[in-house]
C-alpha positions in Angstrom: 131.7 -125.1 -96.0 129.9 -127.7 -98.1 127.5 -125.1 -99.4 130.4 -123.0 -100.5 131.9 -126.0 -102.3 128.6 -126.7 -103.9 128.3 -123.1 -105.1 131.8 -123.2 -106.5 131.0 -126.4 -108.3 127.8 -125.0 -109.7 129.6 -121.9 -110.9 132.3 -124.0 -112.5 129.6 -126.2 -114.2 127.8 -123.1 -115.5 131.1 -121.7 -116.8 131.8 -125.1 -118.5 128.3 -125.1 -120.0 128.8 -121.6 -121.4 132.1 -122.6 -122.9 130.4 -125.6 -124.5 127.8 -123.3 -126.0 130.6 -121.3 -127.7 132.4 -124.3 -129.1 132.0 -125.2 -132.7 131.4 -129.0 -133.2 133.3 -130.2 -136.3 132.6 -133.4 -138.3 135.0 -135.5 -140.3 134.1 -133.6 -143.4 134.8 -130.3 -141.7 138.3 -131.5 -140.9 138.7 -132.7 -144.5 137.9 -129.1 -145.7 140.5 -127.7 -143.2 143.0 -130.2 -144.4 142.5 -129.2 -148.1 143.0 -125.6 -147.1 146.3 -126.3 -145.5 147.5 -128.4 -148.5 146.7 -125.5 -150.8 148.6 -123.1 -148.5 151.6 -125.4 -148.4 151.6 -125.8 -152.2 151.5 -122.0 -152.7 154.4 -121.6 -150.2 156.5 -124.3 -151.9 155.9 -122.7 -155.3 156.9 -119.3 -154.0 159.9 -120.7 -152.1 161.3 -122.2 -155.3 161.8 -118.8 -156.7 165.0 -117.1 -155.5 164.6 -113.6 -154.0 167.8 -112.0 -155.3 167.0 -108.4 -154.5 165.2 -106.5 -151.8 162.7 -105.4 -154.4 161.8 -109.0 -155.1 161.4 -109.8 -151.4 159.7 -106.8 -150.0 157.6 -105.7 -153.1 157.4 -108.9 -155.1 159.6 -107.3 -157.8 156.9 -104.6 -158.3 155.1 -107.0 -160.5 151.7 -107.5 -158.7 148.5 -107.3 -160.7 145.2 -105.6 -159.6 143.7 -108.9 -158.5 146.5 -109.8 -156.1 146.7 -106.2 -154.8 143.0 -105.8 -154.1 142.7 -109.3 -152.5 145.7 -108.5 -150.3 144.4 -105.2 -149.2 141.1 -106.8 -148.1 142.7 -109.9 -146.6 145.3 -107.9 -144.7 142.6 -105.7 -143.2 140.3 -108.5 -142.0 141.2 -110.2 -138.7 139.5 -112.3 -136.0 138.0 -109.0 -134.6 135.8 -108.9 -137.7 134.5 -112.4 -137.6 134.0 -112.5 -133.9 134.3 -109.0 -132.5 132.4 -107.2 -135.2 129.5 -109.7 -135.0 129.5 -109.2 -131.2 129.4 -105.4 -131.7 126.5 -105.9 -134.2 124.6 -107.9 -131.5 125.2 -105.4 -128.7 125.3 -102.0 -130.4 124.0 -102.4 -133.9 125.3 -100.2 -136.7 127.6 -98.1 -134.6 130.9 -99.5 -135.8 129.9 -99.4 -139.5 131.7 -96.0 -140.0 135.0 -97.9 -139.7 133.9 -100.7 -142.0 132.2 -98.8 -144.9 135.5 -97.0 -145.9 135.8 -98.2 -149.5 136.0 -94.5 -150.4 139.2 -94.2 -148.4 140.8 -96.9 -150.5 139.7 -95.0 -153.6 141.6 -92.0 -152.3 144.7 -94.2 -152.0 144.4 -95.3 -155.6 143.5 -92.0 -157.2 145.3 -89.4 -155.1 148.3 -91.1 -153.5 149.3 -93.9 -156.0 150.8 -91.4 -158.6 153.0 -89.7 -155.9 154.1 -93.0 -154.4 154.8 -94.5 -157.8 156.9 -91.5 -159.0 159.0 -91.5 -155.8 159.9 -95.2 -156.3 160.0 -95.7 -152.5 159.8 -99.0 -150.6 158.3 -97.4 -147.4 156.2 -94.5 -146.2 159.1 -93.1 -144.0 161.2 -93.1 -147.2 158.6 -91.0 -148.9 158.7 -88.5 -146.0 162.4 -88.1 -146.4 162.1 -87.3 -150.1 159.3 -84.9 -149.4 160.5 -83.4 -146.1 163.6 -84.5 -144.2 165.6 -87.4 -142.7 164.2 -86.4 -139.2 160.6 -87.0 -140.3 161.6 -90.3 -141.8 163.3 -91.5 -138.6 160.3 -90.4 -136.4 157.8 -92.2 -138.6 159.9 -95.4 -138.9 160.3 -95.9 -135.1 156.7 -94.8 -134.5 155.4 -97.4 -137.0 157.6 -100.2 -135.8 156.6 -99.6 -132.2 152.9 -99.5 -133.1 153.2 -102.8 -135.0 154.9 -104.6 -132.2 152.8 -103.1 -129.4 149.4 -103.2 -131.0 149.0 -104.9 -134.4 151.2 -108.0 -134.1 150.5 -108.7 -130.5 146.8 -107.9 -130.5 146.2 -109.9 -133.7 148.0 -112.9 -132.3 146.2 -112.6 -128.9 142.8 -112.3 -130.6 143.5 -115.3 -132.8 144.5 -117.4 -129.8 141.4 -116.3 -127.9 139.2 -117.0 -130.9 140.4 -120.6 -131.3 140.3 -121.2 -127.6 136.6 -120.0 -127.6 135.6 -121.8 -130.8 137.5 -125.1 -130.6 138.8 -125.4 -127.0 142.4 -125.2 -128.1 144.7 -123.7 -125.4 145.1 -119.9 -126.0 148.9 -120.0 -126.0 149.1 -123.1 -128.2 146.8 -121.5 -130.7 148.7 -118.2 -130.6 152.1 -119.7 -131.0 150.9 -122.1 -133.7 149.5 -119.2 -135.8 152.7 -117.2 -135.3 155.0 -120.0 -136.4 152.9 -121.1 -139.4 152.5 -117.6 -140.7 156.1 -116.6 -140.0 157.4 -119.6 -142.0 155.8 -118.7 -145.3 156.3 -115.0 -144.8 160.0 -115.4 -144.1 160.5 -117.7 -147.0 158.5 -115.9 -149.7 158.2 -112.2 -148.6 155.6 -110.1 -150.3 154.9 -112.7 -153.0 153.8 -115.2 -150.4 151.5 -112.5 -148.8 150.0 -111.6 -152.2 149.5 -115.2 -153.5 148.1 -116.6 -150.3 145.7 -113.7 -150.1 144.2 -114.7 -153.4 143.3 -118.1 -151.8 142.3 -116.8 -148.4 140.0 -114.0 -149.6 137.3 -116.1 -151.4 137.3 -118.6 -148.5 136.7 -115.8 -146.1 133.9 -114.4 -148.2 132.2 -117.7 -148.9 131.9 -118.7 -145.2 130.5 -115.3 -144.2 128.0 -115.1 -147.1 126.6 -118.5 -146.1 126.1 -117.4 -142.5 124.4 -114.2 -143.7 122.0 -116.0 -146.0 121.0 -118.8 -143.6 120.6 -116.3 -140.8 118.2 -114.1 -142.7 116.3 -117.2 -144.0 115.9 -118.5 -140.4 114.8 -115.1 -139.2 112.3 -114.4 -141.9 114.1 -111.9 -144.1 115.8 -108.5 -144.0 112.6 -106.6 -143.0 112.2 -108.7 -139.9 115.7 -107.9 -138.8 115.2 -104.2 -139.4 111.9 -104.3 -137.5 113.3 -106.0 -134.4 116.6 -104.1 -134.3 114.9 -100.8 -135.1 112.7 -101.1 -132.0 115.6 -101.6 -129.6 116.9 -98.3 -128.1 120.7 -97.9 -127.5 120.6 -94.7 -125.6 118.3 -92.2 -123.9 118.2 -90.0 -126.9 116.0 -92.2 -129.0 118.7 -93.8 -131.2 118.1 -97.5 -132.1 120.4 -100.3 -133.2 119.9 -99.5 -136.9 120.9 -95.8 -136.6 124.4 -95.1 -138.0 124.3 -91.4 -137.0 123.7 -91.0 -133.3 123.2 -88.1 -130.9 126.2 -85.9 -130.2 125.7 -86.7 -126.6 126.0 -90.5 -127.0 128.9 -91.5 -124.7 130.4 -94.1 -127.1 129.6 -93.0 -130.6 128.7 -89.3 -130.8 128.0 -88.5 -134.4 130.8 -86.0 -135.0 133.4 -88.2 -133.3 132.3 -91.4 -135.1 131.9 -89.7 -138.5 135.0 -87.5 -138.6 137.2 -89.5 -136.2 136.7 -92.7 -138.2 137.6 -90.7 -141.4 140.9 -89.4 -139.9 141.9 -92.8 -138.6 140.8 -94.4 -141.9 142.8 -91.8 -143.9 146.0 -92.7 -141.8 145.3 -96.4 -142.1 144.3 -96.8 -145.8 146.4 -94.0 -147.4 149.6 -93.7 -145.3 150.2 -96.8 -143.2 153.0 -99.2 -144.5 150.8 -102.1 -143.6 148.3 -101.3 -146.3 150.2 -99.1 -148.8 152.9 -101.7 -149.3 150.3 -103.7 -151.3 150.0 -100.9 -154.0 153.7 -100.2 -153.9 154.2 -103.7 -155.2 152.1 -103.0 -158.3 153.5 -103.2 -161.9 152.4 -99.7 -162.6 149.9 -97.0 -161.7 147.2 -98.7 -163.6 147.5 -102.0 -161.8 147.9 -100.3 -158.4 144.8 -98.1 -159.0 142.7 -101.0 -160.2 143.8 -103.0 -157.2 142.6 -100.2 -155.0 139.3 -100.1 -156.8 138.9 -103.9 -156.4 139.8 -103.5 -152.8 137.2 -100.8 -152.5 134.5 -103.2 -153.8 135.6 -105.8 -151.2 135.6 -103.3 -148.4 131.9 -102.7 -149.0 131.2 -106.2 -147.7 132.4 -106.4 -144.0 129.3 -104.6 -142.7 127.1 -107.2 -144.3 129.2 -110.2 -143.8 130.4 -109.7 -140.2 128.4 -106.9 -138.5 124.9 -107.6 -139.7 125.1 -111.3 -138.8 125.5 -110.1 -135.2 122.3 -108.1 -135.6 120.6 -111.2 -137.1 121.7 -113.1 -134.0 120.2 -110.5 -131.7 117.0 -110.4 -133.7 116.7 -114.2 -133.5 117.3 -114.0 -129.7 114.2 -111.7 -129.6 112.1 -114.2 -131.6 110.4 -116.5 -129.0 109.0 -119.1 -131.5 112.5 -119.9 -132.8 114.5 -122.8 -131.4 117.7 -121.2 -132.5 116.5 -117.9 -131.0 116.0 -119.5 -127.6 119.5 -120.9 -127.6 120.8 -117.5 -128.6 118.8 -115.8 -125.9 120.3 -118.2 -123.3 123.8 -117.6 -124.7 123.4 -113.8 -124.6 121.7 -113.9 -121.2 119.1 -111.6 -122.7 117.7 -109.1 -120.1 114.0 -108.0 -119.9 114.8 -104.7 -121.5 116.3 -106.4 -124.5 120.0 -105.8 -123.7 122.7 -108.4 -123.5 124.6 -109.3 -120.4 128.1 -107.8 -120.3 130.7 -109.9 -122.1 128.1 -112.2 -123.8 128.0 -110.5 -127.2 130.9 -112.4 -128.7 129.0 -115.6 -128.5 127.0 -114.4 -131.5 129.4 -115.7 -134.2 130.1 -119.2 -132.7 126.4 -119.7 -132.0 125.4 -118.8 -135.5 128.0 -121.2 -136.9 126.9 -124.0 -134.5 123.2 -123.6 -135.1 123.0 -122.6 -138.8 125.7 -124.3 -140.8 125.5 -127.8 -142.2 128.4 -130.4 -142.2 131.4 -129.2 -144.2 130.6 -125.5 -144.2 131.7 -125.3 -140.6 135.1 -126.3 -141.8 135.0 -123.5 -144.4 134.3 -121.0 -141.6 137.2 -122.2 -139.6 139.4 -121.9 -142.7 138.0 -118.3 -143.1 139.1 -117.5 -139.5 142.5 -119.0 -140.2 142.7 -117.0 -143.5 141.8 -113.8 -141.7 144.4 -114.2 -139.0 147.2 -115.5 -141.2 146.8 -112.9 -143.9 146.8 -110.0 -141.3 149.9 -111.4 -139.6 151.7 -112.1 -142.8 151.2 -108.5 -143.9 152.3 -107.2 -140.6 155.5 -109.3 -140.6 156.4 -108.2 -144.1 155.7 -104.5 -143.5 157.7 -104.5 -140.3 160.6 -106.2 -141.9 160.5 -103.8 -144.8 160.6 -100.8 -142.4 163.5 -102.1 -140.4 165.6 -103.2 -143.4 165.1 -100.2 -145.6 164.6 -97.4 -143.2 167.0 -98.4 -140.4 169.6 -101.0 -141.5 170.1 -99.8 -145.1 170.5 -96.2 -144.0 173.2 -97.2 -141.6 174.8 -99.6 -144.1 174.2 -98.1 -147.6 176.7 -100.4 -149.3 175.0 -103.6 -148.2 174.4 -105.9 -151.2 170.9 -107.0 -152.1 171.2 -110.6 -151.0 172.2 -109.6 -147.5 169.3 -107.1 -147.4 166.9 -110.1 -148.0 168.6 -112.0 -145.2 168.3 -109.0 -142.9 164.6 -108.8 -143.8 164.0 -112.4 -142.8 165.8 -111.9 -139.5 163.8 -108.8 -138.9 160.6 -110.7 -139.4 161.6 -113.2 -136.8 162.5 -110.5 -134.3 159.2 -108.7 -134.8 157.4 -112.0 -134.2 159.3 -112.7 -131.0 158.7 -109.1 -129.7 155.0 -109.2 -130.6 154.5 -112.5 -128.8 156.4 -111.3 -125.7 154.2 -108.2 -125.5 151.0 -110.4 -125.4 151.7 -111.1 -121.7 151.5 -107.3 -121.0 148.4 -106.5 -122.9 146.7 -109.7 -121.9 146.9 -108.5 -118.3 144.9 -105.4 -119.2 141.7 -107.4 -119.7 138.8 -105.2 -120.6 141.1 -102.3 -121.1 142.5 -103.8 -124.3 139.9 -101.9 -126.5 140.7 -98.6 -124.9 144.4 -99.3 -125.2 144.1 -99.9 -129.0 141.9 -96.8 -129.6 144.2 -94.6 -127.5 147.2 -95.7 -129.6 145.3 -95.0 -132.8 144.4 -91.5 -131.5 148.1 -91.0 -130.9 149.2 -92.1 -134.4 146.4 -91.1 -136.8 146.1 -87.3 -136.5 149.7 -86.3 -136.8 150.6 -88.7 -139.6 147.4 -87.9 -141.5 148.1 -84.2 -141.3 151.7 -84.5 -142.5 150.8 -86.6 -145.5 147.7 -84.6 -146.4 149.5 -81.3 -146.3 152.7 -82.7 -147.8 151.0 -83.6 -151.1 148.3 -80.9 -151.2 150.4 -77.8 -150.4 153.9 -77.6 -151.8 154.9 -74.9 -149.4 154.6 -77.2 -146.4 158.1 -77.1 -144.9 160.3 -79.9 -143.5 160.4 -78.3 -140.0 156.6 -78.0 -140.0 156.3 -81.7 -140.8 158.8 -82.7 -138.1 157.3 -80.6 -135.4 153.8 -81.7 -136.2 154.8 -85.4 -135.8 156.6 -84.6 -132.5 153.7 -82.6 -131.1 151.2 -85.1 -132.2 153.1 -87.9 -130.4 153.4 -85.7 -127.2 149.7 -84.9 -127.2 148.5 -88.4 -128.0 151.1 -89.9 -125.5 149.9 -87.5 -122.8 146.3 -88.8 -123.3 147.5 -92.4 -123.2 149.5 -91.9 -120.0 146.7 -90.0 -118.3 144.1 -92.6 -119.2 146.4 -95.4 -117.7 147.0 -93.3 -114.5 143.3 -92.6 -114.1 142.5 -96.3 -114.5 145.0 -97.1 -111.8 144.3 -94.3 -109.3 140.6 -93.5 -110.2 140.4 -89.8 -109.3 137.2 -88.8 -107.6 136.9 -85.5 -109.3 137.6 -84.1 -112.8 139.0 -80.9 -114.2 139.7 -79.4 -117.6 142.9 -81.3 -118.1 141.3 -84.6 -117.2 138.3 -83.9 -119.4 140.6 -83.4 -122.4 143.0 -86.2 -121.8 140.8 -88.8 -120.2 137.1 -88.1 -120.1 136.5 -86.8 -123.7 135.3 -89.5 -126.1 138.3 -91.0 -127.8 137.0 -90.3 -131.3 136.1 -86.7 -130.5 139.7 -86.3 -129.1 141.0 -87.6 -132.4 139.0 -84.9 -134.4 140.1 -82.0 -132.2 143.7 -83.2 -132.2 143.6 -83.3 -136.0 142.3 -79.8 -136.3 144.9 -78.5 -133.8 147.7 -80.1 -135.8 146.4 -78.7 -139.1 146.6 -75.2 -137.6 150.1 -76.0 -136.2 151.6 -77.2 -139.5 150.2 -74.2 -141.3 151.6 -71.7 -138.8 155.1 -73.3 -138.7 155.2 -73.4 -142.5 154.5 -69.7 -142.7 157.5 -68.9 -140.5 160.1 -71.5 -141.7 162.2 -72.2 -144.8 160.2 -73.3 -147.8 161.1 -76.7 -149.4 163.5 -76.9 -152.4 162.4 -77.8 -155.9 163.9 -81.3 -155.4 161.7 -81.9 -152.3 158.5 -81.2 -154.2 159.1 -82.2 -157.8 156.5 -84.8 -158.7 155.7 -85.4 -155.0 152.8 -83.0 -154.5 150.1 -81.2 -156.5 151.3 -78.4 -158.7 154.8 -79.9 -159.1 154.4 -82.8 -161.6 156.1 -82.5 -164.9 154.1 -82.7 -168.2 155.5 -86.2 -168.7 154.4 -87.3 -165.3 150.9 -85.9 -165.8 150.7 -87.7 -169.1 151.7 -91.0 -167.6 149.1 -90.7 -164.9 146.4 -89.7 -167.3 147.2 -92.7 -169.6 146.9 -95.1 -166.6 143.1 -94.9 -166.2 140.1 -95.2 -168.5 136.4 -94.4 -168.3 135.8 -97.8 -166.9 138.0 -97.0 -163.8 136.0 -93.8 -163.3 132.7 -95.6 -163.7 133.6 -98.3 -161.1 134.8 -95.5 -158.7 131.6 -93.5 -159.1 129.6 -96.7 -158.5 131.4 -97.5 -155.3 130.8 -93.9 -154.1 127.1 -94.1 -154.9 126.8 -97.4 -153.0 128.5 -95.8 -150.0 126.1 -92.8 -150.1 123.1 -95.1 -150.3 124.3 -97.0 -147.3 124.6 -93.8 -145.2 121.2 -92.6 -146.3 119.5 -96.0 -145.6 121.0 -96.4 -142.1 121.1 -92.7 -141.2 
């Protein structure tokens, strides 16, 4: 009995030691930096709160007065969460460049700015479901509204809050639930008070803090390791599968079980198209722009910023791995212990996420650790604020206002604030459910994305590119897409519970097939479906297509769009595309 007690005690001590390794030790100066950050946030919120939000346009879209700087910063800050600072670094340490397809998507933001902004601006809509009603039908609007709200509550809000709580529990030892509720309350207060203006203005503060902390870690990590070439040499020698691919390979064998090249390349593009060009969470930032010029330039600025996550968040994880493989480095030895590095060079399961806190603890001087903590806070709060505001906009405009069209503007603002609070409560309540899924959380999120992305991407893409696309075709594509994706999600959950001993064609498609490959095939199937249904159903009226798709813009609309960009906008766009191509060639 005593031996068992001793073993339990030893295990507990080992667990405590591992937790201590992950903790970030902060000095007085670090806390001073964090305090200054909070004072700046409070000052911005007080300034925004003094301005009355008389109309729904003021509250949800900042009066459509945002400039390119605020739009671009908000796009970037909304996208970056704790999964980038901690999870992406962990992915870099364990799998190398595999996740970079999802992070090097500046070109997708350019598609938003150049292709979709003119159609969204002409429609003068508040939400993406509202755009679908103008282009197709009320049924399509209703489907997308409820689908988007459900996804925000069940995945984005809850997962972001849970990830934030886990991050601060790991890094600072704060109780997970205390950290989660604290983040929720703080973010909800300034979002409820200021609406979109709060989201935009706080993003301008949060984005540079996020970038500064990450740049310092990148620089000091490379300096400790001995430079970029040393990282490429060590990571380039570590195999990640039996097909010869290494940690620095972006394009991997089609037989790779996690990242087959066609699934990763095209699946990430489909999910990225849905996320960057059609999701309310992101698009609401460009809808708040003064005009097409500001919205497009905001997208271009956001594109520049989106080139950075691979280098600021993923590559530091690869640096941590390379340091762990460097026997003459004191920091490397600590990292190797934290990773529980195996003889074959692989990390022990569940140890990759120690990469970020270990780099912070071992590399950063006094004061800069506080900047990094502020960066994590900025990432979490900006993502949550954007989610709250987008959810409130969807409910107020697409559900409440449709049922109560005579509601005055002040009441709509009040309804929006109440909706924000409800979304917060529902998201937090759902944490208990997804928290119980443990290691299945990643598969859960990806399965929901494979449900959402293909059908919505197909409907928006065909809606603006082919003016013959019919309302019934759009509606049935959304419905069938939900059924197909939902079937896969249910099947995966059932297989996880019952663990079937054998497989068949159905289980291969809806459970065994790589989730990104499934996304690609589902997209192609729905493209065929929407085309066939369009050929056999009633074509849209002139009112449904005028100015909302290619080939239907008036000469005045075309002239307005043409006057909204200059050769400088084109030059910046081409430069971003060239950088993206260079990245793919270099890490191919």
